[in-house]
C-alpha positions, 0 to 999 in steps of 0.5 A, spaced: 636 727 789 634 723 783 628 719 783 628 713 778 621 712 775 617 707 771 611 708 767 606 702 765 600 704 761 597 700 755 594 706 751 599 709 746 597 716 746 597 717 754 603 713 755 607 717 750 604 724 753 606 722 760 613 719 758 614 726 755 612 730 761 616 725 766 622 726 763 622 734 764 620 733 771 626 736 775 630 730 779 626 725 775 629 719 771 625 715 767 628 708 767 623 704 763 616 705 760 612 699 758 605 697 755 604 690 759 603 687 766 608 682 764 613 687 762 612 691 768 614 685 772 620 684 769 622 691 769 621 691 777 625 685 778 631 688 774 631 695 776 631 699 782 625 703 782 623 709 786 616 711 783 611 707 779 606 711 775 601 706 773 594 705 770 591 699 774 587 697 768 593 694 765 592 688 770 585 686 767 581 682 772 587 681 777 589 688 778 588 689 785 591 682 787 597 684 782 598 691 785 598 687 792 603 683 790 607 689 788 606 692 794 609 686 798 615 685 794 617 692 793 614 696 800 618 702 799 615 703 792 611 709 791 605 708 786 601 713 783 595 711 779 593 714 772 586 712 770 581 714 765 575 713 770 575 710 777 569 707 782 568 708 789 569 701 790 576 701 786 578 707 790 577 703 797 581 697 795 587 701 793 586 705 799 587 698 803 593 697 799 596 703 801 595 706 794 593 713 796 595 717 790 590 717 784 589 722 778 585 722 771 589 722 765 585 728 763 590 731 769 595 737 767 602 737 768 603 740 774 597 736 778 601 730 775 608 732 778 604 734 785 601 727 785 608 724 784 612 728 789 606 727 794 607 719 793 615 719 794 614 723 800 609 718 803 603 723 802 596 722 799 593 726 793 587 725 789 585 729 783 579 733 784 574 728 780 576 723 785 574 727 791 568 729 787 566 722 786 567 720 793 563 726 796 558 726 791 558 733 791 562 738 786 567 743 789 567 750 788 573 754 789 579 751 793 585 756 794 591 754 791 595 755 797 594 751 804 591 757 809 595 757 816 590 754 821 591 753 828 592 747 832 585 747 835 582 749 828 586 743 825 583 738 830 576 741 829 577 739 821 579 732 823 573 731 828 568 734 823 571 730 817 570 724 822 563 726 822 562 728 829 557 733 831 558 740 833 556 738 840 560 732 840 566 736 838 565 741 844 564 735 849 570 732 847 574 738 847 571 741 853 569 747 850 562 751 849 558 749 843 559 757 841 567 756 841 566 750 836 562 754 832 566 760 832 572 755 830 568 753 824 566 759 821 574 761 822 576 755 818 571 756 813 573 763 812 580 762 811 579 756 806 574 759 802 569 754 803 561 754 804 560 747 807 562 740 810 563 737 804 568 742 801 572 742 807 572 734 807 575 735 800 580 740 802 582 736 808 583 730 804 587 733 798 592 737 802 594 731 806 591 734 813 587 727 813 591 721 812 586 716 810 581 716 805 576 712 809 573 718 812 569 719 806 569 711 803 
């Protein structure tokens, strides 16, 4: 299946670099690249677009309203945000619009492709820098492949991410605190992490948690 892609970025060098990468992605067809919000609206009105890669600062002070209008007009359009930097409040606003794929312009070719593929499959993907900004703690090492967790372990990951204590998790699942602690140790061992902040970043990045609201 071919995906029609549009790129909107006002910075020439990053624009040309991203355009070159996208043209080399399998099943991606770049049907338009623009430098202004006006040209982007024209492109969207005249082309069937599956994926939009856009720097949201393109819309100046009206960025979120413009993105909201685009989302309403083209509800099936997948969007990946590319940016030099972002802020926690901006991420929150983007999340409210259903835009949950954000990478920095310092990203590599592979990460951009993963973000684009995730957006097309209606999954979230946040660059490491974005996750670090949200949890305010640097990640150590996350494994490149998602380890196999049991159904109970996945459920406990979600409850930990939601801020529940060990006792609260035990009460909800009607199991002992010792059993919850054992699950927790096994999860940390499988993922290769040491604390809840790293677990949260792992869960958001791998799509185990659908909403960034867990950390906003």
